[in-house]
KOLSE-257468 format. One record per residue: residue number from 1; x, y, z of N, C-alpha, C, O in turn. Coordinates in nm, 3 decimals, padded with zeros to 5 digits. Layout:
<rs>
R   num       nc1       nc2       nc3      cac1      cac2      cac3       cc1       cc2       cc3       oc1       oc2       oc3
R   NUM         X         Y         Z         X         Y         Z         X         Y         Z         X         Y         Z
...
</rs>
This chain:
<rs>
R   num       nc1       nc2       nc3      cac1      cac2      cac3       cc1       cc2       cc3       oc1       oc2       oc3
R     1    00.085   -00.117    00.000    00.000    00.000    00.000    00.090    00.123    00.000    00.184    00.134    00.078
R     2    00.059    00.214   -00.088    00.139    00.335   -00.094    00.075    00.446   -00.010   -00.034    00.429    00.044
R     3    00.144    00.558   -00.001    00.097    00.669    00.081   -00.031    00.730    00.030   -00.112    00.781    00.108
R     4   -00.050    00.726   -00.100   -00.171    00.784   -00.158   -00.295    00.706   -00.117   -00.398    00.765   -00.086
R     5   -00.287    00.575   -00.116   -00.399    00.491   -00.075   -00.425    00.509    00.076   -00.540    00.518    00.118
R     6   -00.319    00.516    00.155   -00.334    00.536    00.298   -00.402    00.670    00.327   -00.486    00.680    00.417
R     7   -00.367    00.771    00.251   -00.431    00.902    00.267   -00.579    00.895    00.229   -00.662    00.959    00.293
R     8   -00.611    00.819    00.126   -00.751    00.800    00.087   -00.831    00.729    00.194   -00.946    00.765    00.221
R     9   -00.771    00.626    00.254   -00.838    00.552    00.360   -00.862    00.643    00.481   -00.971    00.645    00.537
R    10   -00.760    00.717    00.519   -00.772    00.807    00.634   -00.874    00.917    00.608   -00.960    00.944    00.692
R    11   -00.864    00.981    00.492   -00.958    01.088    00.459   -01.101    01.039    00.448   -01.193    01.103    00.497
R    12   -01.119    00.926    00.382   -01.253    00.869    00.370   -01.311    00.829    00.504   -01.430    00.847    00.528
R    13   -01.227    00.776    00.591   -01.273    00.739    00.725   -01.315    00.861    00.806   -01.414    00.857    00.879
R    14   -01.240    00.969    00.793   -01.275    01.091    00.864   -01.406    01.149    00.812   -01.491    01.192    00.891
R    15   -01.423    01.151    00.682   -01.547    01.203    00.624   -01.666    01.114    00.664   -01.772    01.166    00.698
R    16   -01.648    00.984    00.659   -01.755    00.892    00.699   -01.792    00.908    00.846   -01.910    00.907    00.881
R    17   -01.691    00.921    00.931   -01.716    00.940    01.073   -01.790    01.071    01.099   -01.886    01.075    01.176
R    18   -01.745    01.177    01.035   -01.809    01.307    01.054   -01.954    01.304    01.007   -02.042    01.359    01.073
R    19   -01.979    01.241    00.894   -02.116    01.231    00.842   -02.204    01.152    00.938   -02.316    01.194    00.969
R    20   -02.155    01.039    00.985   -02.232    00.957    01.079   -02.258    01.029    01.210   -02.367    01.019    01.266
R    21   -02.158    01.101    01.260   -02.175    01.174    01.386   -02.277    01.286    01.373   -02.358    01.307    01.463
R    22   -02.274    01.358    01.261   -02.371    01.466    01.240   -02.512    01.410    01.232   -02.605    01.464    01.292
R    23   -02.529    01.302    01.158   -02.662    01.240    01.148   -02.709    01.193    01.286   -02.825    01.212    01.321
R    24   -02.619    01.132    01.362   -02.655    01.086    01.496   -02.695    01.202    01.586   -02.794    01.193    01.658
R    25   -02.618    01.310    01.583   -02.646    01.425    01.668   -02.779    01.490    01.631   -02.851    01.539    01.718
R    26   -02.812    01.491    01.502   -02.937    01.555    01.459   -03.060    01.467    01.480   -03.166    01.519    01.514
R    27   -03.048    01.337    01.462   -03.165    01.248    01.466   -03.190    01.194    01.607   -03.305    01.168    01.642
R    28   -03.086    01.177    01.688   -03.101    01.118    01.820   -03.201    01.192    01.909   -03.282    01.125    01.974
R    29   -03.202    01.324    01.916   -03.302    01.391    02.001   -03.446    01.364    01.958   -03.536    01.357    02.042
R    30   -03.468    01.349    01.829   -03.603    01.317    01.782   -03.645    01.177    01.827   -03.761    01.155    01.862
R    31   -03.552    01.084    01.826   -03.584    00.948    01.871   -03.605    00.942    02.022   -03.686    00.863    02.069
R    32   -03.532    01.025    02.097   -03.551    01.028    02.242   -03.690    01.079    02.279   -03.749    01.033    02.377
R    33   -03.742    01.172    02.202   -03.874    01.228    02.230   -03.988    01.137    02.183   -04.102    01.154    02.227
R    34   -03.958    01.043    02.098   -04.062    00.954    02.046   -04.100    00.851    02.152   -04.036    00.837    02.255
R    35   -04.206    00.780    02.122   -04.248    00.675    02.213   -04.263    00.544    02.136   -04.268    00.542    02.013
R    36   -04.270    00.435    02.211   -04.293    00.305    02.149   -04.170    00.250    02.080   -04.056    00.272    02.123
R    37   -04.196    00.178    01.972   -04.087    00.109    01.901   -03.994    00.207    01.830   -03.879    00.174    01.803
R    38   -04.043    00.328    01.800   -03.956    00.426    01.733   -03.842    00.466    01.826   -03.729    00.484    01.780
R    39   -03.870    00.479    01.954   -03.765    00.515    02.050   -03.659    00.406    02.059   -03.542    00.435    02.083
R    40   -03.700    00.283    02.041   -03.606    00.171    02.049   -03.505    00.170    01.935   -03.401    00.105    01.946
R    41   -03.532    00.241    01.829   -03.436    00.247    01.717   -03.318    00.337    01.747   -03.225    00.347    01.667
R    42   -03.322    00.404    01.861   -03.212    00.492    01.901   -03.081    00.414    01.911   -02.976    00.465    01.871
R    43   -03.086    00.293    01.964   -02.965    00.211    01.975   -02.911    00.172    01.839   -02.790    00.167    01.818
R    44   -03.000    00.144    01.746   -02.956    00.109    01.611   -02.893    00.227    01.539   -02.807    00.210    01.453
R    45   -02.937    00.348    01.576   -02.884    00.466    01.509   -02.734    00.481    01.531   -02.663    00.527    01.442
R    46   -02.685    00.443    01.650   -02.542    00.457    01.676   -02.460    00.369    01.583   -02.345    00.402    01.552
R    47   -02.515    00.258    01.538   -02.443    00.169    01.447   -02.412    00.236    01.314   -02.325    00.191    01.239
R    48   -02.482    00.343    01.284   -02.457    00.416    01.161   -02.319    00.479    01.160   -02.255    00.489    01.054
R    49   -02.270    00.523    01.277   -02.141    00.592    01.284   -02.025    00.499    01.244   -01.950    00.535    01.154
R    50   -02.008    00.383    01.307   -01.896    00.297    01.262   -01.915    00.243    01.121   -01.818    00.222    01.049
R    51   -02.042    00.220    01.081   -02.067    00.171    00.945   -02.021    00.275    00.842   -01.953    00.240    00.746
R    52   -02.058    00.401    00.861   -02.017    00.504    00.766   -01.866    00.531    00.772   -01.806    00.569    00.672
R    53   -01.806    00.511    00.889   -01.660    00.527    00.900   -01.589    00.422    00.814   -01.499    00.455    00.738
R    54   -01.630    00.297    00.827   -01.568    00.190    00.749   -01.599    00.206    00.601   -01.512    00.188    00.516
R    55   -01.723    00.242    00.569   -01.761    00.261    00.429   -01.682    00.377    00.367   -01.635    00.366    00.253
R    56   -01.667    00.485    00.440   -01.589    00.598    00.389   -01.443    00.562    00.367   -01.383    00.603    00.267
R    57   -01.385    00.485    00.459   -01.246    00.443    00.443   -01.232    00.352    00.322   -01.134    00.363    00.248
R    58   -01.326    00.263    00.302   -01.322    00.173    00.187   -01.332    00.250    00.056   -01.254    00.228   -00.037
R    59   -01.428    00.340    00.049   -01.447    00.418   -00.074   -01.327    00.508   -00.099   -01.281    00.520   -00.213
R    60   -01.276    00.572    00.005   -01.159    00.659   -00.012   -01.037    00.582   -00.060   -00.963    00.629   -00.146
R    61   -01.017    00.464   -00.003   -00.903    00.381   -00.046   -00.919    00.333   -00.190   -00.822    00.330   -00.266
R    62   -01.040    00.295   -00.227   -01.063    00.247   -00.363   -01.049    00.360   -00.466   -00.996    00.339   -00.575
R    63   -01.097    00.478   -00.431   -01.088    00.590   -00.525   -00.943    00.631   -00.552   -00.908    00.665   -00.665
R    64   -00.861    00.629   -00.449   -00.722    00.670   -00.469   -00.632    00.555   -00.508   -00.513    00.576   -00.532
R    65   -00.684    00.435   -00.516   -00.606    00.319   -00.558   -00.613    00.298   -00.709   -00.538    00.219   -00.765
R    66   -00.703    00.370   -00.774   -00.716    00.352   -00.919   -00.588    00.396   -00.990   -00.528    00.498   -00.957
R    67   -00.550    00.318   -01.085   -00.431    00.348   -01.162   -00.460    00.456   -01.265   -00.570    00.462   -01.320
R    68   -00.361    00.542   -01.291   -00.378    00.645   -01.392   -00.352    00.594   -01.533   -00.384    00.661   -01.631
R    69   -00.294    00.476   -01.543   -00.268    00.419   -01.674   -00.396    00.360   -01.731   -00.471    00.296   -01.657
R    70   -00.422    00.380   -01.857   -00.540    00.316   -01.917   -00.518    00.166   -01.927   -00.409    00.120   -01.960
R    71   -00.621    00.092   -01.899   -00.610   -00.054   -01.905   -00.644   -00.099   -02.046   -00.733   -00.044   -02.110
R    72   -00.573   -00.200   -02.094   -00.598   -00.247   -02.232   -00.727   -00.322   -02.244   -00.762   -00.368   -02.353
</rs>
């Protein structure tokens, strides 16, 4: 793995984490105020943060891993 791919993984992970954290911060208060089964989805909402972190790192690494040479 070269430095460019590592930078893509790190950058993508940071963007994914930030996106997941913002969504969690914005949606969590609405779920706390809800009642019934909707309130129970609050625990599932936290799973969005690590999922988007891993997804962002994967996408960032794949985007910067592409070769600039045209393939035959």
